[in-house]
N, C-alpha and C positions, 0 to 999 in steps of 0.2 A: 448770588443769581437772583433776577427776578423773577417772581412766580410765572408771570405769563413765559417765559423762555422755557422753564421745565414743564409748564403745561401742555406748551405749543409741541414741544419735542416727545412728551406721552402721549399726546392724541395723536400723532404722526405715526408711533410705534404700534398704537392699537390699530390704527388703519391697516399699516404693515401686516402685522398678524393675520388679519382679516383675509387676506390674499393667499392661496395655495402657493407654495413653491419658495416662500421669502426667505427662509433658513437655507434651502438649497443654495439658491441664487447668493447669498450671504458668504456662504463657504466657497463656493466657486469663485468668488471674487476675490475673497480673502487668500485663497490658495495661489490664485494669480499675482497678486499684490505681494505675496509673501512666500515663496517656494519652500523656505525653511521650516516653516510650521506644517506642511502636508505630512513628511514623515511621523511628527507627532501623533498624528489621527490614523496612522495606519492599520490598526486593529481596534477603532471606534465603532461602535454601535451608534449610527446615526440619528435614528429615530430616537434613541434616549438623548443623545448629545443634543439634539434639536431642543428638547424640553430645557435641558440643563442651560445652553444658551439663552433661549426664552427668558427663564428665571434669571439669569446674571445680568441681561441687559436693563431688566427691570430694576434689579440692584443698582446697576450703574447710574440709571436715570434718576434713581432715590436717594444716591450718597450725598447729592450737595446739601440735603437738608439735616444729615448727620453732625453729631456734635464731634469737636476735635478732640482727639485723644482716645486711648480705650479701645475695647473691640468694638467693630463698626458694621454695617451692613456687608461691606466688602472684605471681611477680615477672613472668612473662610475660603473665599475665590482667591485673595491674596497668598494666603498660605499654600494654596492648591498649586497655583501658576507660579509661586516662589522659587528661591534660591534651593530649598531643601526636597523640592517634588518637581514638578514637571520643568522648572528651572526656563521659564519663557524669556527669552530676551527683551530689555526694556523697549529695544525699536520697534518690536512686533507690535506694541499696542498702537503704534501710530498707523500702522498699516491695518490693523482690527478698525480702528473708529474710521478710517477713510473709507474703507470696504464696506462698514455699515451704513456711513451717510450715503454713499451712492447706492447702494441697495435699496434704502429707503427712499431715495431719489426716482427710483425707478419703479418702486411699488406704490407708495404714497399718492393717490391722486390728486392731491391737494398741497403737493411738496413745491414749495416756492424757496426764494432767497431767506426770508425770515424762517422759514424751516431748519434750512441747513444752519444757520446761526444759533438757532435754538439748541440743535443738536449738538454742535460742538461746544457750547456755554454749557449744557446738561452734562455732558460726558467729561469735561476737562477736570474738574477736581477729582472724579472718582479714577479716571486715567493717571492723574500725577500720582496719587495714592498707591495704586496698583504699580507702578513703575519703580516706585519706592520702595517696595517690598521686592523687587525682582533682582 
């Protein structure tokens, strides 16, 4: 991935995090797009979950820089969400990414078509990895 796409997505994410309500809005969109995910969060402390999500999105955006093979930035996320723990259906990652991009579009005042493309490009490799572990 060109450095500019990763940098553009990360800059967009930084702007989104500065606006209160970003993570709440993301979960609202995600649950609308993926109703099957809502029960998985039934007993969730969302103030803690928002911090976990904040970190996980950062890892997802940095994943493209990871070497292939062996443990990596997303290994723990993949293990937690994979076959032996939360058992996230691989199709839910598509809803996750779409909800994330839509929420970024609503919150990032500089969001444009190139920003959307950067988000898609910056998350693609990591999402493919996470799906492969589900």
